[in-house]
N, C-alpha and C positions, 0 to 999 in steps of 0.2 A: 268183626266183619269176616275175618279169615275163618270163621267156622262155618260161613255160610257158602263158601266156594274153595275148592282146592286148586293147587297149580294145575294137576291134570284136566280138571273142568275148564280152567283158563285155556288151556292148550287146546282142546276140543274146540273151543268156541272161534279158534283162528286156523283150523287144520282142515282143508277142504277135502271133499270127497275122494279126490286123487291122492290124497295124502301130503299135499304141498302145505306148509304153514306159512302164513301171510298175515302180519298185522301192521297196517298202515294207518297213519292219522292225517289230518288236514296240515299243511305247511304254511297256508295262507289264511287270512280271515275270510269267513263265510259271507257271502253275498247273494241271498236266495231271491229268487222270483217264483211267482206261482201263476199257473195258467188253468183257465177253465172253472174257476169257482167264484162264487160271489164273494163281496167284500168281507163280509162276517167270517166266512171260513178262512178267507186271505189272512184276516188278523190272528186266527187261531194257529194257523201254521207258523207264521212269523214269530208268535209268541212262544210257540214249541222250541224253534231254533233258538231263540233268545235265552229260554229257561235252561237249555242243554248246554249252550255255550257257556252261561254262566257257572254251570255245575262242573264243567270240565275244566274252566279257566281259559277256555280258548276264546277268539274274539270275533265279532262280526264287523262287517264295513258296508257302507252305503253301496259302494261299487268295486268291484276287481279291476285294477288298472290295466290288465290285459283282456279280460273277457267280459267285463262289464258286470255280468251275474255269473257266478261259478256254481251255484246250485240251482236247478231248474226243474220244478216240480210240476208234472202235467196229469191233470185229472181228465178223463174222457170216458166214452161208452164204449167204443170198439177200436181195436188196435189199428185197423185201417186208418182211422183219423190222423195217425202220426205220419202217415205218408203225405198228408196234406199239408202239414205244417212246413211253412216256408223256412228254406236253408237249413232244415234239421238234419237233411242227408249229410250235410257239410260237416255237422257237428257231430254226429253219430256215424261211424264208419260201418258199412253194411247194414244200414237200417232196413232195407227190404227184407233181406233174409232174416234178419232179427224179428221183425214183425211176425213174418210168417211161421217161425218156430215157435214163438208165444201164443199166436193163435192155435196152433196144432196142439199146443200143451194145455189150452185153455186157461192160461196163468191170467192172474189179476193184479200183478205187481211185478216191476223188474227195476233193477237199478244198473247203471252205468258209470263206471268210474274212469276218469283221466288222471294222469299222474305226472308231476314235476321230474326233472332230472334227478333230484336226490331220491325219488320214488315215493314221496309224500303226495297226498292227495292234491289234485290241482282243480278238479271239477268233479260233479256228480249230477246226474241227470236220472230222476225219479218218474216212473211211469206207472200210473194208478188206473187200471181199468175198472170203472165203479160198477160192478156185477152186483148180485144180491147180497153178497157176503161182506163186501166193503161198505157197500151203501147202508147196510145195518148198523155200522159202528158208528158211535158218536164222532164228531169232528175232532175233538181233542184227543181222543185214543187213537184215531188213525194216524194224527199229526205227530204225536209223540212216538209212536212205533216207528214211523218213516224217518224221522229226524234222528232218532237214536241208532238206526241202522245205517244212516248216512255219515255218522261221525268216524266211523272206523271201517275199515274192509273187514268184515266177519267172514267166517266161513259160510259156504253155501248152505250148510246143514245147521248153523249155529241155534236158530229158532224155529226149526222145522217141527219140532216137538213141544216146545214150550216158548210162549210168547216172552219178549223183553219186558212186558208189563204185568203187574199184579193189581189186584184191587183191595182196597182197604175196607175195613168193617163197614164204613159208612157208604160204600159203593163207589167211592173216588177211584178212578184208575191212575196208577203211578207207576214209575219206572221201577223194576225190582231193584232193590237195594245193592245185591252183589253186581248186577250189571251197571248201575251208576258207579259203583266203586271201580270197576274194570276200567270203565271209560276214563274217569277221573285220573287213574294211576297211568293209562296209557298215554295221557297228556303231560305227564311229568317231565319238565324241560330237559332233565338229565338223561331221559330215555330218547334213544335215536327215533325220527319220525317213521322209520319203516324198518322191519326185520323179517327175514325168512327162516330164521333159526328158532327153533322151538324152545331154546332157553330164554328167550324173551319173555315167554309166560311166566317163568319164575322170577324175573325181574318184576314183572307186574305184580306178582303176587307178593313180593317183599314189601312195595309199597303200600299193600293191604295190611301187612303185619307190622310195619314200621314206618315212621316218618323220617327215618334216617336215610340221606341221599345214597347214591351207588357209591361203592368204594372203587 
């Protein structure tokens, strides 16, 4: 696995455009809820969460004791629809300006994270404007892509040039093996749930190179 990705490439996955390094994982079980889709797509999205959690060793729960649902996935056609969602402005600070900014950028997706006191992920809000590009994707592809991007706080540039997914010879879309390995390693219990030090990337890499715990 280590021949597929280098420590420097792992560092880049968590280094934002402003140069800040941040890698954070969930500190509580995921309790997802999905809005704006039919039951068939709902089951696909929840199935993707279950598969990625199983792969990473993280847990899911029916409800979060504090929030009820701590992962909210919204499917919609126009950004302005978010302004009509009851109480969403109480969950997302600055919802109005955020919607205006995303409309101006003609964005089709956006994620907002909230964090616990220890810096681990507390909640994630996933917004998907179903334009022609996203609507053309199979539900399984869209779901897996969004779930993997919600499991860690990645760089804002992490997947701008290359998707976290790959395609097998039979045409099936899967998570790229090196990305799956990075997620699994980042959830190693001996690693801290959050780090702003780029040396954390080398600790992740060590878990790809060896099953030995941290010294």
